[in-house]
KOLVEX-109845 format. One record per residue: residue in three letters; x, y, z of N, C-alpha, C in turn. Coordinates in Angstrom, 2 decimals. Example, Ala and Ser with C-alpha at 12.3 -4.5 7.8 and 13.67 -1.06 7.14 Angstrom:
<recs>
ALA | 13.19 | -5.69 | 7.80 | 12.30 | -4.50 | 7.80 | 13.20 | -3.30 | 7.80
SER | 12.85 | -2.25 | 7.08 | 13.67 | -1.06 | 7.14 | 12.90 | 0.03 | 7.87
</recs>
This chain:
<recs>
UNK | 11.61 | 36.10 | 15.87 | 12.87 | 36.10 | 14.50 | 13.09 | 35.15 | 13.69
UNK | 13.40 | 33.55 | 14.66 | 13.98 | 32.71 | 14.36 | 12.64 | 32.28 | 13.65
UNK | 11.88 | 31.97 | 14.70 | 10.20 | 31.78 | 13.22 | 10.31 | 32.00 | 12.29
UNK | 10.53 | 33.18 | 12.44 | 10.23 | 34.23 | 10.91 | 11.38 | 33.38 | 9.90
UNK | 12.32 | 33.54 | 10.26 | 14.00 | 32.68 | 9.26 | 13.73 | 31.74 | 8.50
UNK | 12.88 | 30.49 | 9.79 | 12.64 | 29.46 | 9.83 | 11.74 | 29.05 | 8.76
UNK | 10.46 | 30.26 | 8.89 | 9.64 | 30.07 | 7.64 | 10.07 | 30.36 | 6.14
UNK | 10.81 | 31.06 | 6.49 | 11.56 | 31.36 | 5.04 | 12.23 | 30.65 | 4.47
UNK | 13.27 | 29.80 | 5.47 | 13.89 | 28.87 | 5.00 | 12.97 | 27.63 | 4.26
UNK | 12.29 | 27.46 | 5.12 | 11.32 | 26.33 | 4.24 | 10.24 | 26.68 | 3.20
UNK | 9.95 | 27.91 | 3.00 | 9.42 | 28.86 | 2.27 | 10.54 | 27.92 | 0.83
UNK | 11.71 | 28.32 | 1.12 | 12.71 | 27.99 | -0.24 | 13.23 | 26.42 | -0.55
UNK | 12.30 | 25.65 | 0.81 | 12.75 | 23.91 | 0.40 | 11.91 | 23.66 | -0.57
UNK | 10.30 | 24.56 | 0.07 | 9.20 | 24.08 | -0.80 | 9.14 | 24.69 | -2.52
UNK | 10.03 | 25.57 | -2.44 | 9.90 | 26.15 | -3.51 | 11.01 | 25.90 | -4.92
UNK | 12.11 | 25.09 | -4.19 | 13.28 | 24.00 | -4.94 | 12.47 | 22.54 | -5.12
UNK | 11.46 | 21.94 | -3.77 | 10.91 | 20.77 | -4.28 | 10.09 | 20.57 | -5.11
UNK | 9.03 | 21.85 | -5.20 | 8.55 | 22.09 | -6.44 | 8.70 | 22.15 | -7.85
UNK | 10.12 | 22.71 | -7.77 | 10.70 | 22.87 | -9.03 | 10.89 | 21.42 | -10.12
UNK | 11.35 | 20.40 | -8.46 | 12.34 | 19.77 | -9.18 | 11.23 | 18.55 | -9.10
UNK | 10.79 | 18.17 | -8.38 | 9.57 | 17.21 | -7.89 | 8.58 | 17.72 | -9.45
UNK | 8.74 | 16.84 | -10.85 | 8.35 | 17.11 | -11.78 | 8.21 | 16.16 | -12.05
UNK | 7.07 | 15.87 | -12.61 | 6.02 | 14.10 | -13.00 | 6.94 | 13.32 | -13.44
UNK | 8.24 | 13.56 | -13.69 | 9.44 | 11.83 | -13.54 | 10.24 | 11.91 | -12.70
UNK | 10.66 | 13.00 | -11.90 | 11.36 | 12.93 | -10.67 | 10.80 | 13.43 | -9.34
UNK | 11.03 | 12.80 | -8.32 | 10.82 | 13.14 | -7.41 | 12.13 | 12.79 | -6.21
UNK | 11.75 | 13.82 | -5.30 | 12.42 | 13.83 | -4.16 | 12.29 | 13.93 | -2.73
UNK | 12.98 | 13.26 | -1.73 | 12.66 | 13.25 | -0.64 | 13.73 | 12.99 | -0.15
UNK | 13.51 | 12.31 | 1.59 | 14.64 | 11.84 | 2.68 | 14.50 | 10.70 | 2.85
UNK | 15.33 | 10.69 | 3.26 | 15.72 | 8.94 | 3.82 | 17.15 | 8.95 | 4.68
UNK | 16.68 | 7.88 | 5.26 | 18.21 | 7.83 | 6.37 | 18.96 | 6.12 | 6.97
UNK | 20.00 | 5.89 | 6.58 | 20.80 | 4.46 | 7.02 | 20.08 | 4.24 | 8.15
UNK | 20.13 | 2.60 | 7.95 | 19.87 | 1.99 | 8.47 | 21.28 | 1.22 | 9.41
UNK | 21.53 | 0.98 | 10.39 | 22.70 | 0.54 | 11.11 | 23.63 | 0.78 | 10.41
UNK | 24.80 | -0.34 | 10.02 | 26.12 | 0.16 | 9.49 | 26.14 | -0.59 | 8.55
UNK | 24.93 | -1.30 | 7.61 | 24.69 | -2.10 | 6.47 | 24.28 | -1.12 | 5.47
UNK | 23.73 | -1.57 | 4.25 | 23.76 | -0.94 | 3.20 | 22.40 | -0.30 | 3.35
UNK | 21.24 | -0.95 | 4.06 | 19.65 | -0.31 | 3.74 | 19.71 | 1.10 | 4.50
UNK | 17.94 | 2.24 | 3.71 | 17.91 | 2.93 | 3.54 | 16.17 | 2.96 | 4.39
UNK | 16.16 | 3.33 | 4.97 | 14.77 | 3.67 | 5.40 | 14.01 | 5.06 | 4.38
UNK | 13.04 | 4.58 | 3.59 | 12.15 | 6.37 | 3.49 | 10.78 | 5.75 | 2.76
UNK | 9.99 | 6.50 | 2.98 | 8.44 | 6.58 | 2.50 | 7.82 | 6.00 | 1.25
UNK | 7.53 | 5.26 | 1.03 | 7.28 | 4.27 | 0.05 | 6.57 | 5.52 | -1.15
UNK | 5.75 | 6.25 | -1.24 | 5.13 | 6.50 | -2.17 | 6.36 | 7.64 | -2.93
UNK | 7.93 | 8.05 | -2.04 | 8.84 | 8.52 | -3.00 | 8.85 | 8.08 | -4.16
UNK | 9.31 | 6.77 | -3.84 | 10.17 | 5.65 | -5.08 | 8.95 | 4.37 | -5.36
UNK | 7.81 | 4.61 | -4.78 | 6.87 | 3.82 | -5.84 | 7.09 | 3.88 | -7.21
UNK | 7.35 | 2.41 | -8.07 | 6.96 | 2.74 | -9.61 | 8.22 | 3.17 | -9.84
UNK | 9.13 | 3.99 | -9.13 | 10.71 | 4.07 | -9.91 | 11.71 | 3.51 | -10.39
UNK | 11.56 | 4.03 | -11.46 | 12.97 | 3.08 | -12.61 | 14.68 | 3.19 | -11.90
UNK | 14.62 | 4.31 | -11.69 | 15.57 | 4.67 | -10.99 | 15.67 | 5.27 | -9.36
UNK | 17.12 | 5.23 | -8.37 | 16.94 | 5.38 | -7.47 | 18.17 | 5.86 | -6.90
UNK | 18.42 | 7.22 | -6.88 | 19.70 | 8.16 | -6.22 | 19.61 | 7.98 | -5.36
UNK | 20.71 | 7.78 | -4.31 | 20.62 | 7.82 | -2.33 | 21.95 | 9.15 | -2.90
UNK | 21.57 | 10.21 | -2.34 | 22.60 | 11.44 | -2.64 | 23.14 | 11.84 | -1.08
UNK | 24.38 | 11.65 | -0.89 | 25.65 | 11.50 | 0.95 | 26.04 | 12.98 | 0.60
UNK | 25.96 | 13.79 | 1.43 | 26.16 | 15.00 | 1.60 | 27.80 | 14.97 | 1.12
UNK | 28.30 | 15.66 | 0.00 | 29.75 | 16.02 | -0.42 | 30.25 | 14.44 | -1.02
UNK | 29.42 | 13.48 | -1.18 | 29.73 | 12.62 | -1.55 | 29.16 | 12.27 | -2.80
UNK | 29.59 | 10.97 | -3.81 | 29.81 | 10.68 | -4.73 | 27.56 | 9.82 | -4.51
UNK | 27.00 | 10.10 | -5.92 | 25.67 | 9.78 | -5.42 | 25.76 | 8.23 | -5.50
UNK | 24.88 | 7.47 | -4.50 | 24.68 | 5.50 | -4.94 | 23.56 | 5.23 | -5.54
UNK | 23.13 | 4.30 | -6.22 | 22.04 | 3.81 | -6.94 | 21.55 | 2.85 | -5.40
UNK | 20.46 | 2.72 | -5.75 | 19.75 | 1.67 | -4.73 | 18.46 | 1.11 | -5.36
UNK | 17.80 | -0.15 | -4.40 | 16.81 | -1.01 | -5.38 | 16.18 | -1.14 | -4.07
UNK | 14.97 | -1.14 | -3.90 | 13.79 | -1.65 | -3.15 | 13.74 | -3.22 | -2.78
UNK | 13.69 | -3.07 | -1.61 | 14.41 | -4.25 | -1.20 | 13.20 | -5.29 | -0.03
UNK | 12.19 | -4.07 | -0.13 | 11.00 | -4.23 | 0.87 | 10.12 | -3.19 | 0.74
UNK | 9.10 | -3.39 | 0.68 | 7.71 | -1.75 | 1.16 | 6.53 | -2.68 | 1.71
UNK | 5.95 | -1.69 | 2.63 | 4.49 | -2.12 | 2.52 | 3.67 | -0.17 | 2.34
UNK | 2.86 | -1.42 | 0.97 | 2.36 | 0.32 | 0.61 | 1.28 | 0.79 | 1.79
UNK | 0.51 | 0.18 | 2.61 | -0.33 | 0.78 | 3.88 | 0.02 | 1.14 | 4.80
UNK | 1.55 | 0.83 | 5.25 | 1.86 | 2.00 | 6.18 | 3.04 | 3.00 | 5.65
UNK | 2.98 | 3.05 | 4.47 | 3.66 | 3.91 | 3.58 | 5.32 | 3.64 | 3.75
UNK | 5.97 | 2.68 | 3.92 | 7.47 | 2.43 | 4.09 | 7.95 | 1.70 | 3.24
UNK | 9.29 | 1.79 | 2.90 | 9.95 | 1.25 | 2.07 | 11.78 | 0.84 | 2.88
UNK | 11.89 | 0.08 | 2.48 | 13.35 | -0.81 | 2.39 | 14.08 | -0.70 | 1.24
UNK | 15.68 | 0.39 | 1.09 | 15.98 | 0.48 | 0.15 | 17.78 | -0.17 | 0.32
UNK | 17.91 | -0.86 | -0.69 | 19.53 | -1.39 | -0.18 | 20.35 | -0.19 | -1.27
UNK | 21.58 | -0.17 | -1.35 | 22.53 | 0.48 | -2.01 | 22.92 | -0.46 | -2.47
UNK | 23.86 | -0.06 | -3.86 | 24.55 | -0.67 | -4.48 | 25.68 | -0.83 | -4.47
UNK | 26.49 | 0.24 | -3.53 | 27.88 | -0.23 | -3.21 | 28.12 | 0.69 | -1.64
UNK | 28.83 | 0.66 | -1.00 | 28.65 | 1.13 | 0.31 | 29.42 | 2.60 | 0.14
UNK | 28.59 | 3.44 | 1.18 | 28.89 | 5.18 | 1.15 | 30.19 | 5.19 | 2.00
UNK | 30.93 | 6.20 | 1.35 | 32.15 | 6.28 | 1.79 | 32.33 | 7.04 | 3.00
UNK | 31.29 | 8.05 | 3.08 | 30.86 | 8.87 | 4.09 | 31.34 | 8.41 | 5.89
UNK | 31.90 | 9.01 | 6.44 | 31.99 | 8.89 | 8.00 | 30.96 | 9.28 | 8.73
UNK | 30.27 | 8.23 | 9.50 | 29.23 | 8.30 | 9.98 | 29.42 | 7.44 | 11.91
UNK | 28.65 | 7.78 | 12.57 | 27.93 | 6.84 | 13.48 | 26.51 | 6.30 | 13.57
UNK | 26.59 | 4.81 | 13.49 | 25.00 | 4.46 | 13.35 | 24.38 | 5.09 | 14.21
UNK | 23.00 | 5.29 | 13.40 | 21.68 | 5.52 | 14.46 | 21.17 | 4.42 | 15.61
UNK | 20.35 | 5.07 | 16.59 | 20.32 | 3.69 | 17.40 | 18.31 | 4.02 | 17.29
UNK | 17.83 | 3.03 | 17.23 | 16.47 | 3.02 | 17.37 | 16.03 | 2.37 | 18.76
UNK | 15.29 | 3.45 | 19.26 | 14.44 | 3.69 | 20.40 | 13.96 | 2.30 | 20.59
UNK | 13.79 | 1.99 | 22.59 | 13.77 | 0.75 | 22.43 | 12.08 | 0.97 | 22.99
UNK | 11.65 | 1.99 | 23.12 | 10.50 | 2.09 | 23.47 | 9.65 | 2.85 | 22.98
UNK | 10.21 | 4.16 | 22.14 | 9.32 | 4.88 | 21.23 | 8.70 | 6.27 | 21.36
UNK | 7.62 | 6.66 | 21.32 | 7.01 | 7.74 | 22.16 | 6.38 | 7.35 | 23.06
UNK | 5.93 | 7.76 | 24.03 | 4.85 | 7.69 | 24.90 | 3.87 | 8.43 | 24.39
UNK | 2.89 | 8.68 | 25.62 | 1.33 | 9.21 | 25.49 | 1.97 | 10.23 | 25.79
UNK | 2.21 | 10.82 | 26.57 | 2.55 | 12.13 | 26.93 | 3.43 | 12.73 | 25.48
UNK | 3.19 | 14.16 | 25.42 | 3.97 | 15.07 | 24.51 | 5.52 | 14.90 | 25.35
UNK | 6.27 | 14.70 | 23.81 | 7.68 | 15.00 | 24.26 | 8.31 | 16.05 | 22.81
UNK | 9.39 | 16.07 | 23.48 | 10.27 | 17.46 | 22.98 | 10.93 | 16.04 | 21.80
UNK | 10.54 | 16.14 | 20.21 | 11.66 | 15.79 | 19.10 | 12.56 | 16.93 | 18.24
UNK | 13.22 | 15.74 | 17.78 | 14.17 | 16.95 | 16.56 | 14.19 | 16.42 | 15.67
UNK | 14.39 | 16.91 | 15.00 | 15.02 | 15.86 | 12.90 | 16.20 | 16.67 | 12.63
UNK | 16.97 | 16.53 | 11.62 | 17.76 | 16.82 | 10.50 | 17.45 | 16.78 | 9.18
UNK | 17.73 | 18.24 | 8.69 | 17.09 | 18.56 | 7.23 | 18.60 | 18.52 | 6.08
UNK | 18.59 | 17.39 | 5.50 | 19.33 | 17.31 | 4.04 | 19.79 | 18.52 | 3.54
UNK | 21.23 | 18.63 | 3.72 | 21.80 | 20.20 | 3.19 | 21.49 | 20.43 | 1.38
UNK | 20.39 | 21.25 | 1.29 | 20.02 | 21.22 | -0.14 | 21.41 | 21.43 | -1.45
UNK | 21.64 | 22.22 | -1.40 | 22.80 | 22.35 | -2.43 | 24.49 | 21.14 | -2.41
UNK | 24.22 | 20.40 | -1.25 | 25.18 | 19.48 | -1.05 | 26.65 | 19.80 | -1.20
UNK | 26.93 | 21.46 | -0.78 | 28.66 | 21.49 | -0.54 | 29.24 | 21.66 | 0.89
UNK | 30.02 | 22.05 | 0.69 | 30.98 | 21.71 | 2.21 | 30.96 | 22.68 | 3.34
UNK | 30.13 | 23.81 | 2.70 | 29.93 | 24.73 | 3.41 | 28.61 | 24.68 | 3.74
UNK | 27.89 | 23.93 | 3.38 | 26.34 | 23.68 | 3.85 | 26.61 | 22.82 | 4.96
UNK | 25.15 | 22.95 | 5.85 | 24.59 | 22.05 | 6.66 | 23.55 | 21.67 | 7.18
UNK | 23.53 | 20.32 | 8.10 | 22.17 | 19.86 | 8.46 | 21.23 | 20.78 | 8.76
UNK | 20.21 | 20.91 | 9.13 | 19.34 | 21.56 | 9.68 | 18.41 | 21.27 | 10.83
UNK | 19.02 | 21.83 | 11.66 | 18.38 | 21.12 | 13.09 | 16.94 | 21.78 | 13.56
UNK | 15.77 | 20.92 | 13.08 | 14.27 | 21.19 | 13.19 | 13.25 | 20.76 | 13.99
UNK | 13.58 | 21.47 | 15.36 | 12.62 | 20.75 | 16.74 | 11.55 | 21.46 | 17.18
UNK | 10.69 | 20.17 | 17.69 | 9.32 | 20.50 | 18.45 | 8.72 | 19.36 | 19.02
UNK | 7.60 | 19.29 | 19.33 | 6.83 | 18.26 | 20.09 | 6.23 | 17.20 | 19.22
UNK | 6.26 | 16.12 | 19.90 | 5.18 | 15.17 | 19.71 | 4.44 | 14.06 | 20.59
UNK | 3.29 | 13.67 | 20.03 | 2.59 | 12.70 | 20.90 | 2.16 | 11.71 | 20.44
UNK | 2.14 | 10.52 | 21.03 | 1.38 | 9.38 | 20.22 | 0.05 | 9.14 | 20.73
UNK | -0.70 | 9.47 | 19.62 | -2.46 | 9.55 | 20.41 | -3.52 | 8.59 | 19.58
UNK | -2.87 | 8.05 | 18.14 | -2.95 | 7.27 | 17.58 | -2.00 | 6.43 | 17.49
UNK | -2.22 | 5.87 | 16.31 | -1.19 | 4.73 | 15.43 | -0.02 | 5.60 | 14.62
UNK | -0.24 | 6.89 | 14.88 | 0.63 | 7.46 | 14.06 | 1.00 | 8.64 | 15.03
UNK | 2.60 | 9.38 | 15.11 | 2.68 | 10.16 | 15.96 | 2.24 | 11.81 | 15.62
UNK | 1.90 | 12.17 | 16.43 | 1.13 | 13.28 | 15.51 | 2.11 | 14.84 | 15.89
UNK | 3.22 | 15.37 | 15.29 | 4.12 | 16.50 | 14.98 | 3.58 | 17.74 | 15.69
UNK | 3.96 | 18.70 | 16.16 | 4.03 | 19.77 | 16.40 | 5.68 | 20.38 | 16.11
UNK | 5.85 | 20.37 | 14.51 | 7.19 | 20.71 | 13.87 | 6.98 | 21.39 | 12.33
UNK | 7.82 | 22.22 | 12.31 | 7.82 | 22.80 | 11.29 | 8.58 | 22.47 | 10.82
UNK | 8.28 | 21.58 | 9.01 | 8.57 | 20.53 | 8.19 | 8.00 | 20.93 | 7.10
UNK | 9.27 | 20.84 | 6.13 | 8.67 | 20.65 | 4.36 | 8.14 | 19.59 | 3.45
UNK | 8.57 | 19.60 | 2.70 | 7.60 | 17.72 | 1.90 | 8.67 | 17.09 | 1.61
UNK | 10.08 | 18.13 | 1.52 | 11.26 | 17.11 | 1.26 | 11.53 | 16.74 | 2.18
UNK | 11.21 | 16.93 | 3.69 | 11.85 | 16.17 | 5.23 | 10.94 | 14.98 | 5.34
UNK | 10.49 | 14.15 | 4.50 | 9.00 | 13.57 | 4.39 | 10.23 | 12.18 | 3.98
UNK | 10.24 | 10.87 | 5.07 | 11.53 | 10.32 | 4.98 | 12.61 | 10.08 | 6.27
UNK | 12.32 | 11.15 | 6.83 | 13.73 | 11.56 | 8.05 | 13.64 | 10.97 | 9.19
UNK | 14.74 | 10.53 | 9.90 | 13.88 | 9.93 | 11.25 | 13.52 | 11.15 | 12.16
UNK | 13.13 | 10.81 | 13.39 | 12.88 | 11.43 | 13.89 | 13.29 | 11.20 | 15.05
UNK | 13.97 | 11.91 | 16.26 | 14.65 | 11.83 | 16.89 | 14.11 | 12.28 | 18.80
UNK | 14.07 | 11.57 | 19.70 | 13.71 | 11.93 | 21.31 | 15.36 | 12.76 | 21.92
UNK | 15.21 | 13.05 | 22.72 | 15.96 | 13.57 | 23.94 | 17.17 | 13.23 | 24.22
UNK | 17.11 | 11.27 | 23.70 | 18.36 | 10.88 | 23.80 | 18.90 | 10.54 | 22.75
UNK | 18.56 | 11.54 | 21.78 | 19.29 | 11.21 | 20.62 | 18.40 | 10.10 | 19.58
UNK | 17.71 | 9.21 | 20.18 | 16.91 | 7.81 | 19.43 | 15.95 | 7.96 | 18.59
UNK | 16.21 | 7.52 | 17.47 | 15.10 | 7.23 | 16.20 | 14.13 | 7.01 | 16.77
UNK | 12.55 | 7.85 | 17.31 | 11.73 | 7.38 | 17.77 | 10.46 | 6.76 | 16.52
UNK | 10.67 | 7.23 | 15.06 | 9.64 | 7.45 | 14.11 | 10.59 | 7.85 | 12.83
UNK | 9.35 | 8.00 | 12.03 | 9.90 | 8.92 | 10.37 | 8.93 | 9.54 | 9.61
UNK | 9.07 | 11.10 | 9.86 | 8.66 | 11.88 | 8.99 | 7.71 | 11.69 | 7.95
UNK | 6.74 | 12.24 | 7.90 | 5.70 | 12.09 | 6.79 | 5.29 | 13.85 | 7.07
UNK | 5.61 | 14.40 | 5.82 | 4.57 | 15.90 | 5.68 | 3.18 | 15.21 | 5.51
UNK | 1.85 | 16.36 | 5.80 | 0.68 | 15.97 | 6.06 | 0.07 | 15.75 | 4.70
UNK | 0.68 | 16.39 | 3.89 | -0.13 | 15.42 | 2.27 | 0.62 | 14.54 | 1.79
UNK | 1.50 | 13.87 | 2.41 | 2.32 | 12.86 | 1.70 | 1.15 | 11.77 | 3.16
UNK | 0.92 | 12.34 | 4.38 | 0.52 | 11.53 | 4.91 | -0.90 | 10.81 | 4.79
UNK | -1.68 | 12.09 | 3.91 | -2.93 | 11.89 | 3.52 | -3.44 | 10.54 | 2.57
UNK | -1.90 | 10.30 | 2.03 | -1.96 | 9.21 | 0.98 | -2.03 | 7.77 | 1.55
UNK | -1.93 | 8.16 | 2.93 | -2.05 | 6.64 | 3.85 | -2.84 | 6.16 | 4.57
UNK | -3.59 | 7.92 | 5.27 | -4.32 | 7.97 | 6.21 | -6.29 | 8.09 | 5.40
UNK | -6.93 | 7.30 | 5.78 | -7.79 | 7.34 | 4.90 | -8.41 | 8.89 | 5.79
UNK | -8.61 | 8.98 | 6.72 | -9.23 | 10.18 | 7.25 | -8.61 | 11.43 | 7.35
UNK | -9.05 | 12.58 | 7.22 | -8.26 | 13.87 | 7.31 | -7.14 | 14.15 | 7.93
UNK | -6.10 | 14.81 | 7.32 | -5.00 | 14.93 | 8.20 | -4.54 | 16.05 | 7.99
UNK | -4.39 | 16.74 | 9.30 | -4.41 | 18.13 | 9.78 | -2.85 | 18.50 | 9.62
UNK | -1.86 | 17.31 | 10.88 | -1.01 | 17.90 | 11.11 | 0.02 | 16.66 | 10.48
UNK | 1.33 | 17.45 | 10.42 | 2.45 | 16.46 | 9.94 | 2.83 | 15.31 | 11.07
UNK | 3.15 | 13.78 | 10.64 | 2.98 | 12.85 | 11.55 | 4.38 | 11.90 | 11.78
UNK | 4.68 | 11.04 | 12.15 | 5.56 | 9.91 | 12.06 | 5.16 | 8.62 | 11.85
UNK | 5.75 | 7.69 | 11.25 | 5.99 | 6.30 | 11.25 | 6.26 | 6.01 | 12.56
UNK | 5.31 | 5.30 | 13.49 | 6.10 | 5.12 | 15.04 | 7.63 | 3.78 | 14.61
UNK | 8.05 | 3.73 | 15.80 | 9.44 | 2.65 | 15.71 | 8.75 | 1.51 | 15.64
UNK | 7.16 | 1.23 | 16.14 | 7.12 | -0.36 | 16.19 | 6.93 | -0.51 | 14.81
UNK | 6.54 | 0.55 | 13.75 | 6.27 | -0.06 | 12.30 | 7.50 | -0.29 | 12.04
UNK | 8.72 | 0.49 | 11.97 | 9.66 | -0.01 | 11.50 | 10.35 | -0.92 | 11.92
UNK | 10.19 | -1.36 | 12.88 | 10.80 | -2.33 | 13.89 | 10.43 | -3.74 | 12.55
UNK | 8.88 | -3.89 | 12.45 | 8.03 | -4.36 | 12.01 | 8.59 | -4.80 | 10.13
UNK | 8.75 | -3.77 | 9.65 | 9.29 | -3.53 | 8.57 | 10.81 | -4.57 | 8.45
UNK | 11.50 | -3.87 | 9.20 | 12.54 | -4.44 | 9.16 | 12.96 | -5.98 | 9.18
UNK | 11.93 | -6.27 | 10.46 | 11.59 | -8.22 | 10.38 | 11.45 | -8.62 | 9.13
UNK | 10.23 | -7.65 | 8.67 | 9.69 | -8.54 | 7.24 | 10.76 | -8.37 | 6.29
UNK | 12.13 | -7.64 | 6.53 | 12.35 | -7.50 | 5.47 | 13.96 | -8.55 | 5.39
UNK | 13.83 | -9.56 | 7.07 | 14.88 | -9.64 | 7.26 | 16.45 | -9.28 | 6.96
UNK | 16.31 | -7.96 | 7.66 | 17.42 | -6.79 | 8.24 | 17.72 | -6.61 | 9.89
UNK | 18.54 | -6.98 | 9.71 | 19.58 | -7.86 | 11.24 | 20.16 | -6.23 | 11.62
UNK | 19.75 | -5.74 | 12.97 | 20.50 | -4.37 | 13.00 | 21.26 | -4.57 | 14.61
UNK | 22.66 | -4.62 | 14.86 | 23.06 | -4.95 | 15.25 | 22.72 | -3.73 | 16.46
UNK | 22.20 | -4.03 | 18.15 | 21.98 | -3.33 | 18.74 | 22.97 | -2.24 | 19.53
UNK | 23.31 | -1.11 | 19.60 | 24.09 | -0.04 | 20.62 | 23.58 | 0.43 | 21.64
UNK | 24.10 | 0.84 | 22.24 | 23.88 | 1.70 | 23.40 | 24.51 | 3.10 | 22.65
UNK | 22.83 | 4.22 | 23.47 | 23.21 | 5.49 | 23.05 | 24.16 | 6.04 | 23.88
UNK | 25.52 | 6.81 | 23.47 | 26.15 | 7.43 | 23.99 | 25.64 | 8.22 | 24.81
UNK | 26.63 | 8.97 | 25.64 | 26.02 | 10.45 | 26.43 | 26.39 | 11.37 | 25.42
UNK | 26.06 | 11.67 | 24.39 | 26.55 | 12.86 | 23.53 | 25.57 | 13.83 | 23.45
UNK | 26.27 | 15.49 | 23.69 | 25.66 | 16.53 | 23.55 | 24.66 | 16.59 | 22.09
UNK | 23.84 | 17.25 | 21.96 | 22.93 | 17.70 | 20.80 | 23.99 | 17.72 | 19.11
UNK | 24.30 | 18.77 | 20.15 | 25.46 | 19.31 | 19.20 | 26.76 | 18.13 | 18.15
UNK | 27.00 | 17.07 | 19.62 | 28.18 | 16.25 | 19.35 | 27.29 | 15.17 | 18.24
UNK | 26.44 | 14.57 | 18.90 | 25.47 | 13.80 | 18.11 | 25.28 | 14.27 | 16.39
UNK | 24.67 | 15.97 | 16.61 | 24.72 | 16.15 | 15.22 | 25.74 | 15.32 | 14.07
UNK | 26.92 | 15.86 | 14.72 | 28.50 | 16.11 | 13.62 | 28.68 | 14.70 | 13.93
UNK | 28.30 | 13.36 | 14.39 | 28.60 | 12.42 | 14.36 | 27.53 | 11.36 | 13.88
UNK | 26.64 | 12.03 | 13.71 | 25.22 | 10.87 | 12.79 | 24.57 | 11.58 | 11.52
UNK | 25.12 | 12.69 | 11.30 | 24.36 | 13.86 | 10.09 | 24.52 | 13.10 | 8.99
UNK | 25.76 | 12.18 | 8.76 | 26.02 | 11.57 | 7.12 | 24.67 | 10.50 | 7.13
UNK | 24.36 | 10.56 | 8.08 | 23.15 | 8.89 | 8.10 | 21.72 | 9.19 | 7.34
UNK | 21.85 | 10.97 | 7.14 | 20.26 | 11.21 | 6.15 | 20.77 | 11.98 | 5.49
UNK | 19.76 | 11.34 | 4.54 | 20.50 | 11.16 | 2.80 | 19.21 | 12.21 | 2.00
UNK | 19.45 | 12.40 | 1.25 | 18.39 | 13.00 | -0.10 | 18.30 | 11.54 | -1.40
UNK | 17.10 | 11.62 | -1.47 | 16.83 | 10.82 | -2.22 | 16.08 | 11.36 | -3.60
UNK | 16.39 | 10.55 | -4.75 | 15.70 | 10.78 | -5.81 | 15.44 | 9.97 | -6.80
UNK | 14.22 | 9.62 | -7.06 | 13.43 | 8.62 | -7.70 | 12.64 | 9.23 | -8.97
UNK | 13.33 | 8.45 | -10.35 | 12.71 | 8.76 | -11.88 | 12.07 | 7.74 | -12.18
</recs>
């Protein structure tokens, strides 16, 4: 029943995604880095965009600019033109990332209609680091590309790429959804000269973590 419901939800996401992603407008996800004005997303979303709007849950949109991109790895870092008003607990980047064995992971899907009644969607699955990218066994839709991937310690271990978006980056055939590993995100931060203050991971329950951290996940509109 849960799988069927999840499939219907993702189908709804896909229909909205296809409707809104016209030739002039693209939608995807991203997430705030640390306590500053920077946002991670995937480069193909914002490539050649003249206007980039970052949408926060139940708040005004904020314009953003690209301050770094790596077209080879499909990574972009945006800088907000003003500080967001939302309250949030900064996300923590994992020190070690995903290991070689299969691990449980999860992500949060941005609420589509952006109203007070909306909640972020918890999507759970597993991941294994068998190549340069993290291979996912996780049910996601196109709009989830750019979302953070969390481990069981509530640490960011990567950034999601829907399989169709992954194929734009990876020359070989890609049948799975993947995540860009934390090691490549670290390299992007270093290249962009974005310094992140390290925070200790608090021993929060999954529910408490989501409540404190969900406002870091944003929707990005590129035109």
